[in-house]
C-alpha positions in Angstrom: -42.8 14.5 6.8 -39.0 14.5 7.1 -36.7 15.9 4.3 -33.1 14.8 4.5 -30.2 16.7 2.9 -27.5 14.1 2.4 -24.3 15.6 1.1 -20.8 14.4 1.6 -19.8 17.7 -0.2 -22.1 20.1 1.6 -24.2 22.9 0.1 -23.1 26.4 1.0 -24.7 27.7 4.3 -26.8 30.2 2.4 -28.2 27.3 0.2 -29.0 25.2 3.3 -30.8 28.2 4.8 -32.8 28.7 1.7 -33.7 25.0 1.6 -34.7 25.1 5.2 -37.0 28.1 4.6 -38.8 26.2 1.8 -39.1 23.0 3.7 -40.2 24.4 7.0 -42.7 26.8 5.4 -44.5 23.7 4.1 -44.7 22.3 7.6 -42.0 19.6 7.0 -39.0 18.8 9.1 -35.4 19.2 7.7 -32.5 16.9 8.7 -28.9 17.3 7.7 -26.2 14.7 7.0 -23.1 16.5 5.8 -19.5 15.5 5.2 -20.3 11.9 6.1 -17.5 9.4 5.7 -19.2 6.0 6.0 -22.0 4.6 4.0 -23.6 3.3 7.2 -24.1 6.9 8.3 -26.3 7.5 5.1 -28.1 4.2 5.7 -29.0 5.2 9.2 -30.0 8.7 8.2 -32.4 7.6 5.4 -34.3 5.2 7.7 -37.1 7.7 8.5 -36.8 10.1 5.6 -39.7 10.8 3.3 -37.6 12.8 0.9 -33.9 13.2 0.2 -31.9 16.0 -1.5 -28.5 14.9 -2.7 -25.6 16.2 -4.9 -23.1 13.6 -6.2 -24.1 11.2 -3.4 -24.8 7.6 -4.4 -28.3 6.4 -3.9 -28.2 2.7 -4.8 -30.4 -0.3 -4.1 -29.0 -0.7 -0.6 -29.8 2.9 0.4 -33.3 2.6 -1.1 -33.9 -0.6 0.8 -32.9 1.2 4.1 -35.3 4.1 3.3 -38.6 2.4 4.1 -40.6 5.7 4.1 -38.9 7.3 1.1 -41.1 8.9 -1.6 -38.8 11.1 -3.5 -35.1 11.7 -4.2 -34.0 15.0 -5.9 -30.5 15.3 -7.3 -29.6 19.0 -7.0 -28.1 19.3 -10.5 -28.6 18.0 -14.0 -26.8 14.7 -13.9 -28.5 11.8 -12.1 -26.4 8.7 -12.9 -25.5 8.5 -9.2 -29.0 7.3 -8.6 -30.1 3.7 -9.3 -33.2 4.5 -11.3 -34.3 0.9 -11.8 -34.1 0.2 -8.0 -35.9 3.5 -7.3 -38.8 2.6 -9.6 -39.0 -0.8 -8.2 -39.3 0.7 -4.7 -41.9 3.2 -5.9 -39.6 6.2 -5.3 -39.8 9.2 -7.6 -36.4 10.6 -8.8 -36.0 14.1 -10.1 -33.1 16.4 -11.1 -33.0 20.2 -11.2 -32.3 21.0 -14.9 -30.9 24.4 -15.8 -30.0 25.5 -12.3 -26.2 24.9 -12.8 -26.2 25.7 -16.5 -24.6 29.1 -16.5 -21.9 28.0 -14.0 -20.9 25.1 -16.2 -20.9 27.2 -19.4 -18.7 29.9 -17.8 -16.2 27.2 -16.7 -16.1 25.9 -20.3 -14.7 29.3 -21.4 -12.4 29.7 -18.4 -10.7 26.5 -19.4 -10.8 27.3 -23.1 -9.0 30.6 -22.7 -6.5 28.8 -20.5 -6.0 26.1 -23.1 -5.7 28.3 -26.2 -3.1 30.5 -24.3 -1.0 27.4 -23.8 -1.9 27.1 -20.1 -0.4 30.5 -19.5 3.1 29.2 -19.9 4.5 32.4 -21.4 4.4 31.3 -25.0 2.3 32.7 -27.8 -1.1 31.1 -28.0 -4.2 31.7 -30.2 -7.6 33.4 -29.8 -11.1 32.1 -29.7 -12.5 34.8 -32.1 -13.3 33.3 -35.5 -12.9 29.7 -34.3 -15.6 27.1 -35.0 -17.2 25.9 -31.8 -19.2 22.6 -31.8 -21.7 22.1 -29.0 -22.3 18.4 -28.5 -25.9 18.4 -27.1 -27.9 21.5 -27.1 -29.6 21.5 -23.8 -29.6 24.0 -21.0 -25.8 24.1 -20.7 -25.2 24.0 -24.4 -27.5 27.0 -24.9 -25.5 29.0 -22.3 -22.3 28.0 -24.0 -23.7 29.3 -27.3 -24.7 32.6 -25.7 -21.2 33.2 -24.2 -19.5 32.1 -27.5 -21.2 34.9 -29.4 -19.4 37.4 -27.2 -16.1 35.8 -28.2 -17.0 36.1 -31.9 -17.0 32.4 -32.5 -18.8 30.6 -35.3 -21.2 28.2 -33.5 -22.4 24.8 -34.6 -24.4 22.2 -32.6 -25.6 18.6 -32.9 -28.5 17.3 -30.8 -30.7 14.5 -32.2 -33.5 15.6 -29.9 -33.4 19.4 -30.5 -35.2 20.9 -33.5 -33.1 22.9 -36.0 -35.4 25.8 -35.4 -34.4 26.1 -31.8 -30.7 26.3 -32.7 -31.3 28.7 -35.7 -33.3 31.0 -33.4 -30.1 31.3 -31.3 -27.9 31.9 -34.5 -26.4 28.5 -34.1 -25.9 26.3 -37.2 -27.4 22.8 -36.7 -25.5 19.8 -37.9 -27.2 16.4 -38.3 -24.6 13.9 -37.2 -22.0 13.7 -34.5 -19.4 13.0 -37.2 -20.2 16.2 -39.0 -19.9 18.2 -35.7 -16.4 16.9 -34.9 -15.2 17.2 -38.6 -16.4 20.8 -38.8 -15.1 22.3 -35.6 -11.8 23.5 -34.1 -13.3 23.1 -30.6 -16.0 20.8 -29.3 -17.7 21.3 -26.0 -19.2 18.1 -24.7 -22.6 18.1 -22.8 -24.1 14.7 -23.4 -25.3 12.5 -20.5 -23.7 9.1 -19.7 -26.1 6.5 -21.1 -25.7 3.1 -22.5 -25.7 4.7 -26.0 -23.1 7.5 -25.2 -20.6 5.8 -22.9 -17.2 5.7 -24.7 -18.8 7.1 -27.8 -16.2 9.8 -28.0 -13.4 7.6 -29.3 -10.3 7.8 -31.6 -12.4 7.3 -34.7 -14.5 10.4 -33.9 -11.7 12.5 -32.6 -9.6 11.8 -35.7 -12.2 13.7 -37.8 -11.3 16.9 -36.1 -9.1 19.5 -37.8 -5.5 20.0 -36.7 -4.9 22.0 -33.5 -8.3 20.9 -32.1 -9.5 21.0 -28.6 -12.2 19.0 -26.8 -13.5 20.3 -23.5 -15.6 17.9 -21.4 -17.7 19.2 -18.6 -20.3 16.4 -18.9 -19.3 12.9 -17.7 -16.0 11.0 -17.9 -17.7 7.9 -19.0 -18.6 9.4 -22.4 -14.9 9.4 -23.4 -13.1 6.2 -24.4 -10.1 7.1 -22.2 -7.8 4.4 -23.5 -8.4 5.5 -27.0 -7.9 9.1 -26.0 -4.4 8.4 -24.9 -3.6 6.5 -28.1 -5.1 9.3 -30.2 -3.1 12.1 -28.4 0.1 10.1 -29.0 -0.6 10.2 -32.7 -2.0 13.8 -32.8 0.7 15.9 -31.2 -1.3 19.2 -31.4 -4.6 18.0 -29.9 -5.7 19.3 -26.4 -8.1 17.7 -24.0 -9.4 19.7 -21.0 -12.0 18.6 -18.5 -13.4 19.1 -15.0 -13.7 15.3 -14.5 -10.4 13.5 -13.6 -9.9 10.6 -16.0 -9.1 7.1 -14.7 -5.8 7.4 -16.5 -5.0 10.9 -15.2 -1.4 9.9 -14.2 -0.6 8.7 -17.7 -2.2 11.8 -19.3 -0.2 14.1 -17.1 3.1 12.2 -17.8 2.5 12.0 -21.5 0.7 15.2 -22.4 1.6 17.8 -19.7 1.4 20.7 -22.2 -1.9 19.5 -23.9 -4.0 18.2 -21.0 -5.7 19.8 -18.0 -8.1 18.6 -15.4 -9.5 20.4 -12.3 -8.9 18.6 -9.0 -12.6 17.8 -8.7 -15.7 18.3 -10.7 -16.1 22.1 -10.8 -18.9 22.9 -13.2 -21.5 23.6 -10.5 -19.1 24.9 -7.9 -20.3 28.5 -7.7 -22.3 30.1 -4.9 -25.1 31.0 -7.3 -25.4 27.5 -8.7 -25.2 26.0 -5.2 -28.1 28.1 -4.1 -30.2 27.8 -7.3 -30.0 24.0 -7.4 -30.6 23.5 -3.7 -33.7 25.7 -3.5 -35.1 24.3 -6.7 -34.7 20.8 -5.2 -36.6 21.9 -2.1 -39.4 23.5 -4.1 -39.8 20.4 -6.2 -40.0 18.2 -3.1 -42.7 20.4 -1.5 -44.6 20.5 -4.8 -44.4 16.7 -5.1 -45.4 15.9 -1.5 -48.3 18.4 -1.4 -49.6 18.4 -5.0 -48.1 15.3 -6.6 -46.3 17.3 -9.2 -43.8 15.0 -11.1 -42.7 17.6 -13.8 -38.9 16.8 -13.4 -39.2 13.1 -12.8 -36.5 11.0 -14.5 -37.4 7.5 -13.7 
């Protein structure tokens, strides 16, 4: 059995070594395709692969068609919208993610950016503090729960909305459950977004929702850019002169945002949530273990298609 690591943004060397240990201990072969620049390189590499580990790499119908022996794709991370699930299912390929492995890294980034934002991007002027502010967590999954844990240390008042999470889970974490997305945005000074990009959620964070937030509000998005209606965000920020938007996903209208809202908008140069040594290793090794467990025992615990 051949397991391919296909990453145009490579794992850290220590993560690759850990993956290799897991794969070779199971008696499988490990192949590497790193920093590739042409799709054809990926198409060639998958031709004899039984399993693939990816990061943000695109696995579409063309790649799946080229991978005649492929049995499983594991996205090392939580999001998996870079994999064509319908095409994978049609080809009989199992798709998994590695939930929870990057969660602390993303949550810490949330607060790194929040402190930067409330202190006016460290421009020398007087800012505000996070203590006592109302934080809304939009989706209470693995990342959301880590955000809540860290927020307690800042002395914040914590709320969350997640239609699929029982109130009792939030209450056990001293988080106040709210029962509509509108209530979350209306109640909180700051909202941290952790929803996936689905047909239901794409562009769901729009001007109508943002307008419910109090004055001097902040939205921090470390989820997916597609969940924001970016055109409406620009219009809203023109109307609401004290609203700030911070993210680790560059919006399509980044140039406009920088030109119009230089003192109220910030984005990292690339998606940074999982860019820590620890998250890199955790997600990579988890992916390797899931592949071994699937190929040997048929375990589909983290299957998403």
